[in-house]
C-alpha positions in Angstrom: 98.1 -71.2 -24.5 97.5 -68.3 -21.5 94.7 -66.8 -20.1 94.9 -64.0 -17.8 91.7 -62.5 -16.4 91.7 -59.1 -15.0 89.2 -57.6 -12.6 88.3 -54.3 -12.0 85.6 -52.5 -10.4 83.7 -50.1 -12.9 84.6 -46.8 -11.8 85.3 -45.5 -15.5 88.1 -47.7 -16.4 88.6 -46.1 -20.3 89.2 -48.2 -23.7 92.5 -47.0 -24.0 93.1 -47.9 -20.4 92.0 -52.0 -20.7 93.8 -51.8 -24.4 97.1 -50.8 -22.2 96.1 -53.2 -19.6 95.8 -55.9 -22.4 98.6 -55.1 -24.4 101.2 -55.1 -21.0 99.7 -58.6 -19.8 100.4 -59.8 -23.4 103.7 -58.2 -23.4 104.9 -59.5 -20.0 104.0 -63.0 -21.0 105.5 -63.2 -24.0 108.7 -61.7 -22.7 109.3 -64.1 -18.6 107.4 -67.5 -20.0 108.5 -66.9 -24.1 104.5 -67.2 -24.9 102.9 -66.5 -27.9 101.1 -63.2 -28.4 99.0 -64.9 -31.0 98.0 -67.3 -28.5 98.1 -65.0 -25.4 94.3 -64.5 -24.4 93.3 -61.3 -21.9 90.0 -61.0 -20.3 89.1 -57.9 -18.6 85.7 -58.2 -16.3 84.3 -54.7 -14.8 82.3 -55.9 -11.7 80.2 -53.7 -10.1 81.3 -51.4 -6.8 78.9 -53.0 -4.8 79.4 -56.6 -5.7 83.3 -56.4 -4.7 84.2 -56.8 -1.0 87.3 -56.0 1.1 87.7 -56.7 5.0 84.5 -58.2 5.0 82.7 -55.5 3.3 81.5 -54.5 -0.2 83.7 -51.5 -1.3 81.3 -48.8 -0.9 80.4 -49.3 2.9 84.3 -50.3 3.2 85.4 -47.0 1.8 82.8 -44.9 4.3 84.3 -46.9 7.6 87.8 -45.9 6.3 86.8 -42.0 6.0 87.3 -42.1 1.9 
């Protein structure tokens, strides 16, 4: 019973995009590992942008330093 946890920043991921991620992950595990889709779990967590870090910095600060 696979469990996949997808974490994304809360920057407007749509319901349709989430559905596509869930379907894609389920399909991948079915094709590659022959897992039963009925027992494959996919969870999407949206993380506040300021709670996500990269390069030792919160994302907003990282983006400012990178000129984005």
